[in-house]
C-alpha positions in Angstrom: -13.0 -15.5 -29.0 -13.1 -13.8 -25.6 -11.1 -15.2 -22.7 -14.1 -14.7 -20.5 -16.5 -16.8 -22.6 -17.9 -20.3 -22.6 -16.3 -20.9 -26.0 -12.8 -20.3 -24.6 -13.7 -22.4 -21.5 -13.9 -25.3 -24.0 -11.2 -24.2 -26.4 -8.4 -23.8 -23.9 -8.4 -27.3 -22.3 -9.0 -29.0 -25.6 -6.1 -27.2 -27.3 -3.8 -27.8 -24.3 -4.6 -31.5 -23.9 -4.1 -32.1 -27.7 -0.8 -30.2 -27.5 0.7 -32.6 -25.0 -0.8 -35.7 -26.7 0.7 -34.9 -30.1 4.4 -35.6 -31.0 6.6 -32.6 -30.8 7.1 -32.3 -34.6 3.3 -31.8 -35.1 2.7 -29.4 -32.2 3.4 -26.2 -34.1 0.9 -27.2 -36.7 -1.7 -27.8 -34.0 -1.0 -24.5 -32.3 -1.1 -22.6 -35.6 -4.4 -24.1 -36.5 -5.8 -23.4 -33.0 -4.5 -19.8 -33.3 -6.2 -19.3 -36.7 -9.5 -20.6 -35.3 -9.2 -18.3 -32.2 -8.6 -15.3 -34.5 -11.3 -16.2 -37.0 -13.9 -16.2 -34.2 -13.9 -12.4 -34.5 -14.1 -11.5 -38.2 -13.0 -14.5 -40.2 -11.9 -12.8 -43.4 -9.5 -10.5 -41.5 -7.1 -13.4 -41.1 -6.0 -12.6 -44.7 -4.8 -9.2 -43.6 -2.8 -10.9 -40.8 -1.4 -13.4 -43.4 -0.3 -10.5 -45.6 1.7 -8.9 -42.8 3.3 -12.3 -41.9 4.2 -13.0 -45.6 5.8 -9.6 -46.1 8.1 -9.8 -43.0 8.9 -13.5 -43.5 10.3 -12.9 -47.0 11.9 -9.6 -46.0 13.8 -11.1 -43.1 15.3 -13.9 -45.3 16.4 -11.3 -47.9 17.8 -9.1 -45.1 19.9 -11.9 -43.8 21.3 -12.8 -47.2 22.4 -9.3 -48.1 24.7 -6.6 -46.7 25.1 -2.8 -46.8 22.7 -0.5 -48.6 20.7 -3.3 -50.1 20.1 -4.9 -46.6 18.8 -1.5 -45.3 16.6 -1.1 -48.4 14.9 -4.4 -47.6 14.3 -3.4 -44.0 12.8 -0.1 -45.1 10.5 -1.9 -47.6 9.4 -4.3 -44.9 8.7 -1.6 -42.4 6.8 0.6 -44.9 4.8 -2.3 -46.3 3.8 -3.6 -42.8 3.0 -0.1 -41.5 1.0 0.6 -44.7 -1.4 -2.2 -43.8 -1.8 -0.8 -40.3 -2.3 2.7 -41.8 -5.0 1.7 -44.2 -7.1 -0.2 -41.7 -6.4 2.0 -38.6 -5.4 5.5 -39.6 -6.7 6.2 -43.1 -10.0 7.6 -42.1 -8.4 9.7 -39.3 -5.9 11.4 -41.7 -8.4 11.6 -44.5 -11.0 13.4 -42.2 -8.3 15.8 -41.0 -7.1 16.6 -44.5 -10.8 17.1 -45.6 -11.3 19.5 -42.7 -8.2 21.5 -43.5 -9.0 21.8 -47.3 -12.6 22.7 -46.7 -11.5 25.4 -44.2 -9.5 27.1 -47.0 -12.5 26.7 -49.4 -11.3 23.7 -51.4 -13.5 20.7 -52.2 -11.9 17.4 -51.0 -13.0 14.5 -53.1 -12.0 11.5 -51.0 -14.7 10.1 -48.8 -14.5 8.4 -45.4 -14.1 4.7 -45.9 -15.4 3.6 -42.4 -13.1 0.5 -42.4 -13.6 -1.9 -39.4 -10.3 -2.2 -37.5 -9.0 -5.8 -37.4 -8.7 -7.1 -33.8 -5.2 -6.7 -32.4 -3.7 -5.3 -35.6 -1.4 -2.9 -33.8 -0.1 -5.7 -31.5 0.8 -8.3 -34.1 2.1 -5.6 -36.5 4.6 -4.5 -33.8 5.6 -8.1 -33.0 6.2 -8.8 -36.7 8.3 -5.6 -37.0 10.4 -6.4 -34.0 11.4 -9.7 -35.7 12.5 -8.0 -38.9 14.5 -5.3 -37.0 16.2 -7.9 -34.8 17.2 -9.9 -38.0 18.5 -6.7 -39.5 20.6 -6.0 -36.3 21.9 -9.6 -36.5 20.4 -10.4 -33.1 18.1 -13.0 -34.6 18.4 -15.6 -37.3 15.7 -15.5 -40.0 13.2 -18.2 -39.5 13.0 -20.4 -42.6 9.9 -22.4 -41.6 7.0 -20.2 -42.7 4.6 -22.1 -40.4 6.7 -21.6 -37.2 7.2 -17.9 -38.1 3.4 -17.6 -38.6 2.9 -19.1 -35.2 5.3 -16.6 -33.6 3.0 -13.8 -34.9 -0.2 -15.6 -34.3 0.4 -17.5 -31.0 -3.2 -17.3 -29.7 -2.6 -16.4 -26.0 -1.0 -13.0 -26.9 -2.3 -12.6 -30.5 -5.0 -10.0 -29.8 -3.7 -7.8 -26.9 -0.1 -8.8 -26.3 2.2 -8.9 -24.6 4.3 -7.9 -27.7 7.0 -10.6 -27.7 10.5 -10.4 -29.1 11.7 -13.3 -31.3 14.6 -14.1 -29.0 12.0 -15.1 -26.4 9.0 -16.6 -28.1 10.3 -17.8 -31.5 13.1 -19.8 -29.8 10.6 -21.5 -27.4 8.4 -22.6 -30.3 11.2 -25.0 -31.4 11.9 -26.5 -28.0 10.0 -29.6 -27.0 7.8 -28.9 -24.0 7.0 -31.6 -21.4 4.0 -31.5 -19.2 4.9 -30.2 -15.7 2.6 -29.8 -12.8 4.4 -26.7 -11.7 3.6 -25.0 -15.1 0.0 -26.2 -14.8 -0.4 -24.8 -11.3 1.3 -21.5 -12.1 -0.7 -21.0 -15.3 -4.1 -21.8 -13.8 -3.4 -19.4 -10.9 -2.7 -16.6 -13.4 -5.8 -17.4 -15.5 -8.0 -17.5 -12.4 -6.6 -14.2 -11.1 -7.0 -12.6 -14.5 -10.6 -13.6 -14.8 -11.3 -12.4 -11.3 -9.9 -8.9 -11.8 -11.5 -8.6 -15.3 -15.0 -10.0 -14.6 -15.5 -8.9 -11.0 -13.6 -5.7 -10.7 -13.2 -4.1 -14.1 -16.6 -5.1 -15.5 -18.5 -3.9 -12.3 -16.6 -0.6 -12.4 -17.4 -0.2 -16.1 -21.1 0.3 -15.4 -20.4 3.5 -13.4 -17.7 4.8 -15.8 -20.0 4.4 -18.8 -22.7 6.3 -16.8 -20.5 9.3 -16.1 -19.0 9.5 -19.6 -22.4 9.2 -21.3 -23.4 12.6 -19.9 -20.7 14.3 -17.8 -22.6 17.5 -17.4 -25.4 15.7 -15.5 -23.2 14.8 -12.6 -21.5 16.8 -9.8 -17.8 17.1 -9.1 -17.8 14.2 -6.6 -19.6 11.8 -8.9 -17.2 12.6 -11.7 -14.2 12.2 -9.4 -15.6 8.7 -8.5 -15.9 8.0 -12.2 -12.3 9.0 -12.8 -11.1 6.8 -10.0 -13.2 3.9 -11.2 -11.9 4.2 -14.8 -8.3 4.1 -13.6 -8.9 0.8 -12.0 -11.2 -0.5 -14.7 -8.6 -0.1 -17.5 -5.9 -1.5 -15.2 -7.8 -4.5 -14.2 -9.2 -5.1 -17.7 -5.8 -5.0 -19.4 -3.9 -6.6 -16.5 -6.5 -9.3 -16.4 -6.0 -10.1 -20.1 -2.3 -10.1 -19.8 -2.4 -12.5 -16.8 -4.7 -14.9 -18.7 -2.5 -14.8 -21.7 0.7 -15.4 -19.7 -1.2 -18.2 -17.8 -2.5 -20.0 -20.9 1.1 -20.0 -22.4 2.6 -21.1 -19.0 0.4 -24.2 -18.8 2.0 -25.4 -22.1 5.4 -24.5 -20.8 5.9 -21.1 -22.7 7.2 -18.1 -20.8 5.8 -14.8 -21.9 7.0 -11.5 -20.5 5.1 -9.7 -17.7 3.2 -6.7 -19.0 2.5 -5.1 -15.6 4.3 -4.5 -12.3 2.1 -2.5 -10.0 2.0 0.7 -12.2 -0.1 2.7 -9.7 2.6 2.3 -7.1 5.0 4.1 -9.4 6.6 7.3 -8.0 6.8 9.1 -11.3 5.5 9.1 -14.9 8.8 7.6 -16.0 8.5 4.7 -13.5 4.8 4.3 -14.4 5.8 3.5 -18.0 8.4 1.0 -16.7 5.5 -0.8 -15.0 2.6 -0.2 -17.4 2.2 -2.1 -20.7 5.9 -3.0 -20.4 6.1 -4.8 -23.7 4.9 -1.7 -25.6 7.0 0.8 -23.6 10.2 -1.3 -24.1 9.3 -1.7 -27.8 9.2 2.1 -28.3 12.4 2.5 -26.2 14.4 0.0 -28.2 13.2 0.7 -31.7 12.2 4.4 -31.7 13.8 6.2 -28.7 17.3 4.6 -29.2 17.0 5.1 -33.0 16.5 8.9 -32.4 19.6 9.0 -30.3 18.2 8.2 -26.9 19.7 10.4 -24.1 23.1 10.6 -25.9 22.1 13.9 -27.5 21.9 17.5 -26.4 19.1 18.4 -24.0 16.8 20.1 -26.5 17.0 17.1 -28.9 16.4 14.7 -26.0 13.2 16.5 -25.0 12.1 16.4 -28.6 12.8 12.7 -28.7 10.8 12.1 -25.6 7.8 14.0 -27.0 8.0 12.2 -30.3 8.1 8.8 -28.6 5.2 9.5 -26.3 3.1 11.2 -29.0 3.6 8.2 -31.4 2.7 5.9 -28.5 -0.5 7.8 -28.1 -1.3 7.6 -31.8 -0.5 3.8 -31.7 -3.4 3.4 -29.2 -6.0 5.0 -31.5 -6.7 7.2 -34.5 -8.1 10.1 -32.6 -6.7 13.4 -31.4 -7.6 12.4 -27.8 -4.9 9.7 -27.9 -2.3 11.9 -29.5 -2.7 14.6 -26.8 -2.8 11.8 -24.1 0.6 10.6 -25.3 2.0 14.1 -25.6 0.8 14.9 -22.1 2.7 11.9 -20.6 5.8 13.0 -22.5 5.5 16.5 -21.3 5.1 15.5 -17.6 8.0 13.0 -18.0 10.3 15.8 -19.1 9.1 18.1 -16.2 9.7 15.4 -13.6 13.1 14.5 -15.1 14.3 18.1 -15.1 13.0 18.7 -11.6 14.9 15.7 -10.3 18.0 16.7 -12.1 17.9 20.3 -10.9 17.4 19.3 -7.2 19.7 16.3 -7.6 17.0 13.8 -6.5 17.9 10.2 -6.9 15.5 7.3 -6.7 17.1 4.9 -4.2 14.0 3.9 -2.3 13.4 0.2 -2.6 10.7 -0.3 0.0 7.5 1.4 0.9 7.8 4.7 2.9 5.7 7.8 3.5 7.6 9.6 0.7 7.0 6.6 -1.7 3.2 6.7 -1.0 3.1 10.4 -1.4 4.8 10.3 -4.8 2.8 7.3 -5.8 -0.4 9.2 -5.0 0.8 12.3 -7.0 1.6 10.0 -10.0 -1.8 8.2 -9.7 -3.7 11.5 -9.7 -1.8 12.8 -12.8 -2.3 9.5 -14.7 -6.0 9.3 -13.7 -6.7 12.9 -14.9 -4.9 12.2 -18.2 -7.0 9.0 -18.6 -9.9 11.4 -19.4 -8.4 11.9 -22.9 -8.0 8.1 -23.3 -11.6 7.3 -22.3 -13.4 10.2 -24.0 -14.8 9.6 -27.5 -13.6 12.9 -28.7 -12.1 16.2 -27.5 -15.5 17.8 -27.0 -16.5 15.0 -24.5 -13.2 15.4 -22.7 -13.7 19.1 -22.5 -17.3 18.6 -21.2 -16.1 16.3 -18.5 -13.2 18.6 -17.4 -15.6 21.7 -17.3 -18.2 19.7 -15.3 -15.5 18.5 -12.9 -14.6 22.1 -12.2 -18.0 23.7 -12.2 -20.6 21.1 -11.0 -19.8 20.9 -7.3 -23.3 22.2 -6.5 -25.2 19.9 -8.9 -27.5 17.3 -7.4 -27.6 13.9 -9.2 -28.7 10.4 -8.6 -25.3 8.8 -8.9 -25.0 6.0 -6.4 -22.5 3.2 -6.0 -23.3 -0.2 -4.6 -21.3 -1.0 -1.4 -20.0 -4.2 -3.0 -18.2 -2.2 -5.7 -16.2 -0.3 -3.1 -15.4 -3.6 -1.4 -14.2 -5.1 -4.8 -12.0 -2.0 -5.4 -10.5 -2.0 -1.9 -9.9 -5.8 -2.2 -7.9 -5.3 -5.4 -6.0 -2.4 -3.9 -4.9 -4.6 -1.0 -4.0 -7.4 -3.5 -1.9 -5.0 -5.6 0.0 -3.9 -2.5 0.6 -7.5 -1.4 1.9 -8.3 -4.9 4.3 -5.4 -5.1 7.1 -6.5 -7.5 5.7 -10.1 -7.4 3.5 -12.2 -9.7 0.5 -13.9 -8.2 1.7 -17.4 -9.1 5.0 -17.0 -7.4 3.4 -15.2 -4.4 1.3 -18.3 -3.8 4.2 -20.7 -3.9 5.3 -20.3 -0.3 1.8 -20.2 1.1 0.4 -23.1 3.1 -1.9 -25.6 1.2 -5.0 -24.5 3.1 -4.3 -20.8 2.5 -3.8 -21.3 -1.2 -6.9 -23.4 -1.7 -9.0 -21.1 0.5 -7.9 -18.2 -1.8 -8.7 -20.3 -5.0 -12.1 -21.2 -3.7 -12.9 -17.6 -2.7 -11.8 -16.2 -6.1 -13.8 -18.8 -8.0 -16.9 -18.1 -5.8 -16.5 -14.4 -6.3 -16.0 -14.7 -10.1 -19.2 -16.9 -10.4 -21.4 -14.9 -8.1 -20.3 -11.3 -8.6 -19.3 -11.1 -12.3 -21.2 -8.4 -14.1 -24.2 -9.7 -16.1 -22.9 -7.8 -19.2 -19.9 -9.5 -20.7 -17.7 -6.4 -21.6 -15.1 -6.9 -24.3 -11.5 -6.2 -23.3 -10.7 -2.5 -23.7 -7.5 -3.0 -25.6 -9.2 -5.1 -28.3 -9.9 -1.7 -30.0 -6.1 -1.2 -30.5 
């Protein structure tokens, strides 16, 4: 069920109203049922895959809590391998199988295993990581094992963030599921602001930009350098508004019911470096890799060479997490490589980031980071390496090509509008930014956003980009 659909427009208020009507002891059942319905609106039978992951980690966490020493670690390893095996089969089997087939055939051997063409369950990577974080936290004695199977299932399946995050930790979400929530107007107001804002930047900005991005990537060699640069710019804001929009709606839906989910974005395109970019982009994922992979490898408490290897491992795995394609692997590696270059440059010249407000240097560094990120997005958006190569070659060579690529003026207005909004919301969330505004200002903004969303939404209802992960 898409957030930007008529079905959800009915689903959300019904679920929320029933949640507050029901006694507290029945609310988890209601939310779990609603979450199952929400998920089954995509491919119903895939809920059994999700149930398998939930069952594995539910049992494993209880066993881990009851044991000590080597046996405790064994249960953790079994849990991680079992959960990741489900992810591997449905997301990575065909990728690895195809690569092994290509290698064996290159050396003249016949490879008997055929491509399975398995459809990836919606949001599998997200709820897999959320489930793994729970088991790891229980192993580290930072979280008690949840004995109520239903409540643990709800922790993994909580519908606002089930499909595309944010990836929550048990110390935050699981604890909240047991606390009785009372209806509060402040939560309703804040939540609806986030939902409205999320729908606006998804349906008006991201979806309108998507038309031009699809046009460029469909046939890069047909367009000149300036058209391709426009396409790269548009994709940077398309993917940002698309994912930021989903996250805002998810946080807003939860907030209306009194649940506080983590913020997944904090003005990433105003970051002054790749390192800061990843502190502001997809925060729930970057902190997951930091806490469970980077620190496990030794973090920065190792010799320099090992540290650089750790950085490349984390970023490369992060790229593979996004998709079973060499484009994602190289995309992740590229971010890690630039991160190391910037880190060593700052260390060599003893540059410290002490700037807390906007300045000319901040804007210059932010522009540098934005250009780097936008260029690397080519790998993220391209269907394969050949398409990525075609686009890069066309970008370099086609400055004399004449094409019919035109952008409607309203699209530039939408983009400029969002840029101004993003600047105004620097290190703030839209709901808190509205708090100190006068009543007439707030409601004028609400009315304008609602009007723009109804009138200027793209005719085609694009699915959220991160659904594929």
